[in-house]
N, C-alpha and C positions, 0 to 999 in steps of 0.2 A: 306519069308516075314512075318513080324509080323502083326497079325490081331488085330486091335484096338477094344476095347469093345464099346458097344452102351451106350447111356446116362443112361438107366435104370440100367445097370450093374455097371457103375461108381457111380451112386447114392447109390446102395446097398453096394458097397465097402466102400464108405464114411461113411455109417452107421456102418459097422463092424470095420473098421480101423480108428476110430476117433483119432484126435491128443491126444497124451498121452498114447495110447494103447501100451502095451509091446508085442514085437514079437521076434521070434527065426528064424534065417536064416536056411533054409533047402537046398536050391540050388541057386547058382548064377553063371551065365556064364560070368565072367569078371575076368581078370587077377589080378585086384586090389581088388577083393572081400575079405571081412573079412572071417575068417575061418567058416566053417559050424558049427552051434550051437551057434554062436555069438548072443547075445541079443541086442535089440535096442528099441528105442522109436519112434513111428510114429509121423511125423510132419504133415502128410496129404496125400491125394490122388490127383494126378494131373489129367488133362483132358485126358491123354492117359491111365489112369488106373494104372499108376505106383504108388507104395506105397513109399512115401518119408520117409526115416528112418534115425535117428541120431544113429549110432551104438555106443555101449558102449566103444569100444576100440578106438574110434575116427573115423572120416570119415562119409560120408553121401550118399553113393551110393544108388540109388533107386532100389526097387524090381520091375523089369519090368513085366508088365502083359503078361501072356502067355509064358514067358521065364524063369523067376526066381520064387522061391517059399519061402514063410515064413509062420509061423503059429502064431496065438495069444497065449500068455502065460498068466497064472494068475499071478497077482502081482500088 
């Protein structure tokens, strides 16, 4: 079972992953996931701590808190 982050953690994530932030996908447990290394632009962080991303190749699967992984990239 996925454990949801507390409000403080979500607030911190929203500071780090502001809309417009560029990220790189490191891991995603989804058959429809873009390839590892795909870049995208953050649209926001939802109330479950998922990072909402518009991926460069199309699509908008969220990076799920505690399941998937991405990192900020300079740009």
